[in-house]
C-alpha positions as CSV (number, residue, x, y, z in Angstrom):
1,X,113.2,-0.1,90.1
2,X,111.4,2.9,88.4
3,X,113.0,6.3,87.8
4,X,112.5,9.1,90.1
5,X,109.4,11.2,89.4
6,X,109.0,14.9,89.2
7,X,108.9,16.2,92.8
8,X,110.7,13.2,94.3
9,X,113.6,14.1,96.6
10,X,117.1,13.6,95.0
11,X,118.9,13.7,98.3
12,X,118.3,12.9,101.9
13,X,121.0,14.1,104.1
14,X,124.2,12.6,102.5
15,X,122.4,9.9,100.5
16,X,121.7,10.4,96.9
17,X,118.5,8.8,95.6
18,X,118.7,6.9,92.3
19,X,115.3,5.4,91.9
20,X,111.9,4.3,93.3
21,X,111.6,0.7,94.7
22,X,107.9,1.0,95.8
23,X,105.2,2.6,97.7
24,X,102.4,1.6,100.2
25,X,100.1,2.9,102.8
26,X,102.9,4.2,105.1
27,X,105.2,5.8,102.4
28,X,107.5,5.4,99.6
29,X,110.8,3.6,99.4
30,X,113.8,4.8,97.3
31,X,117.2,3.3,96.3
32,X,119.9,5.5,97.7
33,X,123.7,5.5,97.6
34,X,125.9,6.5,100.6
35,X,128.9,8.6,99.9
36,X,131.0,5.3,99.9
37,X,128.8,3.8,97.2
38,X,126.8,1.4,99.3
39,X,123.2,0.7,98.2
40,X,120.6,1.4,100.8
41,X,116.7,1.4,100.9
42,X,115.3,4.8,102.1
43,X,111.7,4.8,103.4
44,X,110.0,8.2,103.3
45,X,106.9,8.0,105.5
46,X,103.8,10.1,104.5
47,X,103.5,13.4,106.4
48,X,100.2,12.4,108.1
49,X,101.8,9.3,109.6
50,X,104.9,10.9,110.9
51,X,103.3,13.8,112.7
């Protein structure tokens, strides 16, 4: 896991993002934590793909 970079989101809804897990052609994957503490992978799809 890498640290978040400048410009990376720190929250997505109720998830707190803790670091970067990877990236690829479709987007970036972050490590997030739920309010209850569960670790989850959060994929953020590139804007051009989601539209």
